[in-house]
N, C-alpha and C positions, 0 to 999 in steps of 0.2 A: 702862763697864758691860759685863759679859760676857753675850753672847747665845748661846742654844742654836742650834746648826745642826744640822739633821736631814736625812739622806738617806733618803727612804721606802724601805720594803722592796720587793724585786723590782726594784731598779734595777741597771744594769750598770756594772761597773768594770773597770779594767785593772791589771795589774801589769807593771812595766817594769824592765829591767836594761840592762847595757852593749850588748846586742843591739839595742835599740830606739832610735829617734831621740831627740834632745834636744827636739824640737818635738812636742808632744802634740796639736796642733790637729786632725789628721786624725781622732783618736779621738773628739773632741768632736762632730764632725759625725755620727758614727755612734752617738751616744747615751750615751756614758759619763758618769757623774756623779762618779766618784772615781778616784784613781790611787794605786797603792801602789808605791813607788819603792825598788828594792834600794839600800841605803846601803853596807853593808860585808860582808865575809866573813871569819870568823876574827878575827884581830888584825893582819893584814898586808895586807889588800886593801881598797880603797875603789873603788866603782863610778865610773869616770872620767866618766860622764854624769850621776851623781846630782844634783849641784848645778843643772845646766841643766834636768834633767827636773823637779826640784821647782819651780824658778822657773817653768817653763812651765805646769806643773800649776796652780800658784797663780794666774798671770795669766789662765789660762782660767776661773777660778772653780770649779775642782774641789775636792772635799774631798781634801786631800793627806795621804797616809799613807805609811809606810815599813816596811821590814823589813831584818833581817840574816840571812845564811846561816850557821847554826850548824855549827861543826865540833868541838864539845865532846863529842860522843857521850854518855856517862853521867857525865862528870866535872863536878861542881858548881863547883869553883874556877875551871876554865877557862870554864865558862859565864858566871860572873860577869864574868870578864875580858873576854869577847867582847861581852857586853851593855853593859858600860861603854864600851868602844871604839865600839860602834854608836851609842849615845845621844849620845856626844860629837859625832860627826859628823852625827847627825840634827839636833841643836841648831844646829850650825855652819852647815849647809846649808839650814836653814829649814823643817824639819817643824814645823808649829805645835804648841806645847804644848796638851794636851788632845785631840789627835787620836790616831789608832790607830798602834801600832808592833808589828810582828810578829817572832816567832822563827821562822825557817824551819828546821825540824828534819826532815830527810829523809835517805835513804841516798844515799851518794856524796860525792865531793869531799872525802874525808877524814873524813866523819861516819859512825860505826858505829852502827847502830840495833838490832843484834841481841843486845846485852848484857842486863844485868839490867833488867827492866821498872821496878823500884823506883829503881834508879840513874838510869835514863833520866828517869823522872818528876821525880825530886828535882832533877836538873840543870836541866831545863826550867823548873821552878818558880822556881829561883834566878835564872835569866835573866829570867823574866817579872817577878819582884819588882824587879829593877834598872829595868826599863822603866817600872814603875808608879811607883816612887819618883822617877823622872826627870820626871814629869808627863804621861806618855802612857798610853793604855789599851792593855794588852797583848793580843796575839792569838798563837795558836799555829797555824803552817801546817804541813801535811804531807798525805800521801796517806792515803786511807781505810784501806788494809791496814796501814801502819805504825802508824797511831793505835790501830787495834783489837788489834793483836798485840804491840805493843812499848812502849806508853805506857798508864798508868792515867788515862784521860781523865776519869773521874769525880772523881779527886783534883784534876785541873787545873780542872774546872768548879766544884767546891766552893771553890777558892781564888779564882777570877777570873770566874765566871759564864759566860754564853754567849760563849765567846771562841775557838771553833774556826773556822779558815779551811781548808777540806778540799778536796783535789783528787780528783776522780773523773771520768774521761772515758768517753763512750759510744764514741767513735771518735777516732782521731788525725788525721782529716781536718778540713777546715773545718766550723765549727759557727756558725750565726747565732743560734739560739734554743735554750736549754737544754731537754733532754728529761728531765722530772722523774721518769720511771721509773728513771732512773739516779741520782737524788739519794742521796747517802750516808746510810745508815740509822743514825744515832747521835745521841745527846743533845749539846747544846751548840753546834750549828753556827750561826755568824753569817753566814759568807760561804761560797759554793760556787764553787770554780774548775771550770768545766765544759768548758773546751777550751783547748787550746795554740795554736789558730788561729781567733780570733774574726773572723768576717766577712771571712776571707781576708787579714787585716791582719798575720798573723804575730805576734800578741801574745796573751797569756793572757786569756781572758774569764772574768769573775766575775759572780755575782749574789748580792746580800745578801738573805737570807731573813728577816732582822730589820732594823728601822730602825737606821741608824748615827747616833749622836748625838755631838756634840762641843761642849764649852763654849769652844771657841776657833774662830776662823775663819782664813782665809788672809791676813788683813790684820794689820798691826802693831797693838799696843794703842792707839796714838794715832789710829787710823782705824776702830775698832770701830764707832762711831756711823754710819759711812758704808756698813755692810753692805747695809742696806735699800735705799739709793740705788742700789747697783750690782747688786743681785740680779736686778732686771727691767728693764733699760734698754729703750728703744725704738729701732729702727733702720729705715731704709728698706728696701724689699724686696730691692734690688739690692746691699746692703752685706753681705758675707760674714762680716766680724768687726768688732767695735768695741771700742775702748779707752776707759774712763772714768777720768778722774783722780779719785782719792779722797783723796790726801794733803791734810791740812788747809791746807797752804801751797802747794798746787799742785805742779808738778814742772818740772824743766829739760828743755829741748829741746836735742838734741846733733846734731852734723854727721855722726856715724858711729856704728856699732854698738859701738864700743869705749868709747862714753860718755865721752870724754876732753875734747872741746871743746864748751863751752855756747854755744848760739847764740840761746837764747830761753827763754821761760817760758810754761807752760800753766796756766790757772786750774783750781782745784778744781771738780768737777762737769761740766767740759767734756768732750766725747766726740769720738772721731775714728775714721775708717775705718783698719783695720790692713791694710797692704800686704805686710808680710813680718815674719819673726821670726828672730833669730839670737842664740843663747846668752842668752835672757832679755830681749834688747833688741827693741823693736818699731819697725818703719818705718812712719811716718805720711805721708811724702812724700819728695820727692827731697831727699837730704841732710838728712833730718829723722828723728831717732830719740829714743826715750824708754826709760827704765828700766821694764820691765814691772811691777816691784814697787811703782811709784808709783800703781797703780790696779788695775783688774780688766778683763780681756778676755773678751768673750762672743762665741760663734759664733751665726750665724743659720742654723739647719738648713733653714729654708723657702727660703732662697737656693739650697741645694744640691738639695733634693728638693721639687718643686712638688706633690707629692701628699700632703704632711703637713698635718695639721690643726694648728691653733694659735689665737693671738689677735692681734688688731690694735686699735690705738687711733687713733680719729679726731682728727687734729691741726689740722685747718683747718675754719673755719666754712663753711657752706653746702655741705656734703658730702652726697651722696645715694647711696642704693642704686640700682644700675643694672640694666636688664633683660638686658644682655648684656656680655661683657668686650670692649667696643669704645669707642674714644674718642668716638664720636658716639652712644652708646647712650642710650636713653630713660631719664630720671630717673623712678624709681618712688616713692620717698618719702624724706624727709629723715633723716639720721643725726645723733645728738647729739655735738657737739664734746666731746672728752676722755672719751668713753665707750668701753669696751672691748667688742668684739664677737668672737664665735667664728667661725673659718673652717674650711672643709673642704678647702682646697687653693688653688692659684694657677694662673693661666693668664696667662703673660707678667707684666705689672704689675698685673693685676686679681686680687682675692681673691674666692672664692666664700664667701658668708656662710652660716652654719648655718641661720639663719632663712629660711624660704620666704615668698614672697608669692604668694598664690593658687596654692599648690602648685608653684610654680616657683622655681628657683635665682635669687637676685639677687647683685649683685656690687658691689665698691667698688674704686676705683682706688688702687694702691699709692702714688700721688703725694700722697694726701690722708689715708691711713690707714697707720700704721707698725706693723711687727711688734713684739710684746712678747715679749722673750726670757725 
C-alpha cells in the first residue's frame, strides 16, 4: 500500500554535492527535514558522494530528493540526453520514485543562459518531461534573476504546477533563519534557497513555502507498511541516534563496515543505539555493523540541545511528576503509563513538563519517560 508522506511547509532542508560529507547526521540535529542530492552534471559527471549521501539521507529518515546540473543551455535534444543520464543514476543510487528531482539550470560551468528565452524554456520543459515520465516530481532550480529574465516561468508553471526552487540570498555570510523580506517575488515557488551557509555548516539552506508531498517513502516497497513504525520511535534521553530494523525478515549483523562477513541477525522492530556511520553502514557496537538500508535511523535533538521542547512517553509503571530535577525529589502526582506528555526542556536526565502544578514546574526522570522522536 502506497502512503502519502508530507513535509509541512516552512520546514528546513539542505542540498548537497561533492563538497559536503557523505554523512548527513549533523544536519539532522540542526533541524533539516529533507535533503536534495546532486546526482549528475551534463552527461559525463557523477557526484562521487551521491550514492552515500542518498543512503545516509534515507537512513536518517529524511525525504530524499535529487537534482542534476544542466549544461544544455537552450538545446532541447541535449536537455533530453542529460535528463535521461540523470534519472538513470537517480534510480540506480536510490532516489525513491515519487520523490522530487530537479533540473539545476543556472549560469556557469558550460551552461549559457542568455540565449533565446523561448529556446531556454522549451529545453527546460523537455528535461522536466523526462523526469516526470521517470516517476519523479520535477522541479526547476535557478536564481531569481535568471528565472525572471531568461525563462518563461509561467509556461513552466502551466506545465508542472508550483515547481520552482529559487535561490535568493540577503547576504553571503552565515544565515540561521530566513529573512522573508528577501523572499523571491514570483509565482510558482515551492522551495526557497535562502543561504549558502546555513547555521555555519557550509551547506545551502532551503525552506519549503508549500508542503512537500510524495507517494513514496525512503523504504523499499516490501517495507512500506513499516513507515508508521519507524516514524516516531522512542529513545532514552542520553541516546543521540537510534536505528530501527524495518525489513520484514530482519537484517544481518556484520563484523565491519564493508558488510562482507555476517556474524549475526537482528529481528524486525528491534532498535539500537548508533555509534558511528561509514558509507551507509551503521556501527552498533564493537565489530558490529548493519546496512543502513535495512531500517531507519532517527536522531534525538533533545540529546544535543537541552532547551528544546518536545514529547516524552512514560514507559514504566509507578512514574511520578517530581517537584524538582533531583533523584530524591518529592513525588507530586502519578503519571499514566504509555501516555505522551509535552516537555519544555531538559536538565540532566530530568524533563520539565509543560503542565504546571500549583503554578510551578514539575519534572519527570528520563529513566522512566523516553523521548518521542
